[in-house]
Every structure is written in C-alpha cells, then in structure tokens.
C-alpha positions, 0 to 999 in steps of 0.5 A: 500500500503506498503512502496516499492509500495508507493516508486515506485508510487513516482518514477513513478510520478516523471518520468512522470514529476509530482513532485508536485503530488509526494510530499504528497506521499513522506511525507507519505513515509518518516514519521518515515522511516529509509530507506535512499533511501526514504529520498534521493529521496524526497530530489531530488524531492524537488530540481526539484521543487526548494524547496532547503531549504526543500531538505537539511533535507532529504539529510542530514537524508539520509546520516545520515542513511548511504546509501548503495550506491551513497553517493557521488551523494547524497553529490553533490545534498546536496552541490547544495542545500546548494549553492542555499540557500546561504550556500557556505561554507557548499557546499564546505565542501560537495565537499571536502568530495566527492573529497576525496572519492574513486570512486565507482560504478555506477559513478566511477570517474565522481562523485569525478571529478564533486566535484573537478570541483565545488571546482575549480569554487567556492573555489579557 
C-alpha cells in the first residue's frame, strides 16, 4: 500500500470514529515522511484521543515542513495542545502568530478571529 492509500485508510478510520485503530497506521505513515499533511493529521488524531503531549511533535514537524495550506488551523490545534499540557505561554505565542496572519482560504477570517478570541480569554 503506498503512502496516499495508507493516508486515506487513516482518514477513513478516523471518520468512522476509530482513532485508536488509526494510530499504528499513522506511525507507519509518518516514519521518515516529509509530507506535512501526514504529520498534521496524526497530530489531530492524537488530540481526539487526548494524547496532547504526543500531538505537539507532529504539529510542530508539520509546520516545520511548511504546509501548503491551513497553517493557521494547524497553529490553533498546536496552541490547544500546548494549553492542555500546561504550556500557556507557548499557546499564546501560537495565537499571536495566527492573529497576525492574513486570512486565507478555506477559513478566511474565522481562523485569525478564533486566535484573537483565545488571546482575549487567556492573555489579557
């Protein structure tokens, strides 16, 4: 099974609510991969399972690989994980980055607006 097929299988498992069953497949998929989508999706899967600490590395790696789209969304997810593991200052850093981003497709203003809302809630 090639990486795209494996990725589709992971997404299908998650869509069916089988996040735990997707984990071993994501581990195989992300091992040595330079595809940001795989790392970001694995981070999201880990969040669904409450594995906040483990999700951090995958989000950070996905961002470092320069995702082609949805960077703001990924940084919001990263901020949530930082907050959940008690790293509020790191979460605030991410929200500040997102709040300053130019709105982009597909979320437009929703992403920066969410970051601004979180800053009001946690930073002021």
